[in-house]
N, C-alpha and C positions, 0 to 999 in steps of 0.2 A: 246850820244843820242840814242834812240832806232830806229830800222829799220822802225817800223810802223810810227813813227813821220816823218822820212825822206821821206817816200813814200806816205804819206796821201794826198799830193797835187795833185796826179795824178787821173784822166787823165788831161792833160793840152793841150792847143792849142798852136801851134808853127807856125809862118809864116816864110817860107823860103825866101831866098834872092830874088827869082823871083816873090814873092807874093803868092806862093802856100800855102794854109792853110792846116795844118796837125794836127794830134793828137799824143801825146806821152803818153804811159801807160806801166805798167809792162805786160809781157807775162802772159797769163792765159791758163787754160786747154782747152779752145775752139779754141786755135790758131794753132793747129797742121797743118791743111790743108793750111792755108794761109802762115805759116812759111815755110812749105815744098816748096811751089811755090816760095817764096822769096829766100831761100837758093839755090835752084837749078837754079835760074836766075843769081846768082852772079858767075862770072868766077871762075873756080876751083883754079887758082893760088891765088886768093884773099882769098879763104877758107883754105889756107895752114895751118893756125894755129888753126883751129878747130881740137881738139885733136882726134876726131873720124870722118872719112869721111862720108859725108851725101850722101848715094847712094839710100837708100830707106826710107820709112816713119817710120820704126820701131824706129830709133834713136830719131826722133822728137816726136814720140808717147811717148817714155820714158821720154824725157825732159818735155813735157807738163803735164804728169801724175804725175811726181815726183818733182814738183817745190819746191825748197828750197831757198827762197829769202835770207836767212842768209848766204848761201854759194855762190850762183850764182844768181844775180839779172839781168834778161834780160829785157831791155826796148825796146819796139817797137815803131817805128814811122809809122803811117798809113796815107795814102791819100785815103779817103773813106775807103773801106774795104781792100785795098791793103797794105801789108807791104812794105815800101820803105827803111827802115833802121832798124838796130838793134845794140844795144850795150849791153854788159854784164859786170857787175862788179863782178869779182871773188874774194872771200875772203878766206883767210886761217884762220881757227878758232883757231889755235895754232901754236907753233913752232917759229922759228927765223924770219919769215917774216909775222907774224900775223898783223903787222902794215902797210902792203903794200897790196894794191889792184891791181889786174891785169885787164886791160880793153881789150876786144876784140870787134871789130865793123866792120860792113859791110854796104854798100849802094847799093841799086838796081841800075843796069846800066842805066836805063832810068831817074834816078834822080841825076846823077853826076853833080857837079859844082853848086849845090844849097845850100850847107852847111848843108846837112843832117847829116853827120858824126860829124861835128863840134857841131851842136846843141845837138846831143845825148851824145857826150862825155862831153859837159858842164854839162848836167843833171847828168850824172854818177859821175863826179868829185864832184859836189855839194853833192850828196848822200854820197860819200866817206868821205867828210869833216864832215858831220853830224854824221857819224858812228865813228868818231875819228881816222880814218886812217891818217897816216902821209905822205904816199907816194902813188902814182899810177904809174904803168908801163904798157907798151904795147910792143908787139912783132909784127914785120911786115917783109915782104920780101921787098927787095930794090926797086922792081918795083912799089911799092905803093907810088909814089912820091907825089901825091895830098894828100893822107892820112898823110904822114909824115909832109908835109907843114902845114896841118890843125892842127896837134898836136903841132907843133912848135909855131903856132899862139896862142895856148891856154896856152903856158908856159912849154910844154914838151921840153926836150933836148935829143939829141942822146947820149946815154951812151956808146954804143958799136955798131960797124958795122963789121961783119965778112964776107969777100967775099966768095961766093960759099959755104956757110955753111949748108944751108937747101936744101932738095930735094923735088920737087913736085912729083905727082903721076906717072909721066912719067920718073922719074929719072933724070930730069934736075936740075942742081945746081942753087941756087939763093942766093943773099946776105941776111944775117940775120941782122935786125936792131932792137936794143933794146933801147927803149926810156923810160924816167922817168920824174916825176914831183914831187916836194915837195909840200905838202899841208899845207897852212897856216891857222891857226884858225882866226876867225874874229878879235881878239885882235892883233895877229901877223900881219895880213894883214893891219890893221889900222896904225900900227907903221912903216910900210915900207915907206909910202908916204912921 
C-alpha cells in the first residue's frame, strides 16, 4: 500500500488512559517551535538515540523544512497546542533491512503513565503494516523501563541487551536494549487465533 493511503486518516483524536483528549498527526513545517520545546523538555538520557544532539533549533528547523515521510515519518501527539509525544517510523529504502522499520519515540515528562508512547507506537506499527514492512525494531537505554514494558505489551520482545554499551553525553555508560516485533498481515493475524 502507499504511504498516502496509510496516513490519510490523520489527524485523529486519541483519549489517553486518564481521559485526556489528544490529537495525533504527522509533523509539518509549522511545528519547529513546538517540537523544540518538546524535545528540550525530555531528559537528555531519553534522547540518547536521537542520532544528532538537539542543542539548538537549527536541527529541528532542518527536520521541519526537509520532511520526507517516505524515509522518516514523525507523528506528533498534541494536547491543545503542546506536543506531548512523538514517534518516528524510520524506513530504509534499500539494502538488506529494507523490510524493517525502526521506531524512535519520546513522551513529555508531564504526561508519563498515560499511555502516550503506547498509543503513538500502535499508530506507527499500523502504518508499518500498511507499507508492507515485515518487522519493526526499537533501540533504548536500559533505564527506560516503562517504555520497554509498553513495547512488550504491544508485542515487542527484547532481542539483545548489552550492559554498559552506550554512553550518554556526560560519558556515563548505560545498557543498550534492542527490541523487535514481527508484523503480521491481516490474513496472517486472522489465522493465528
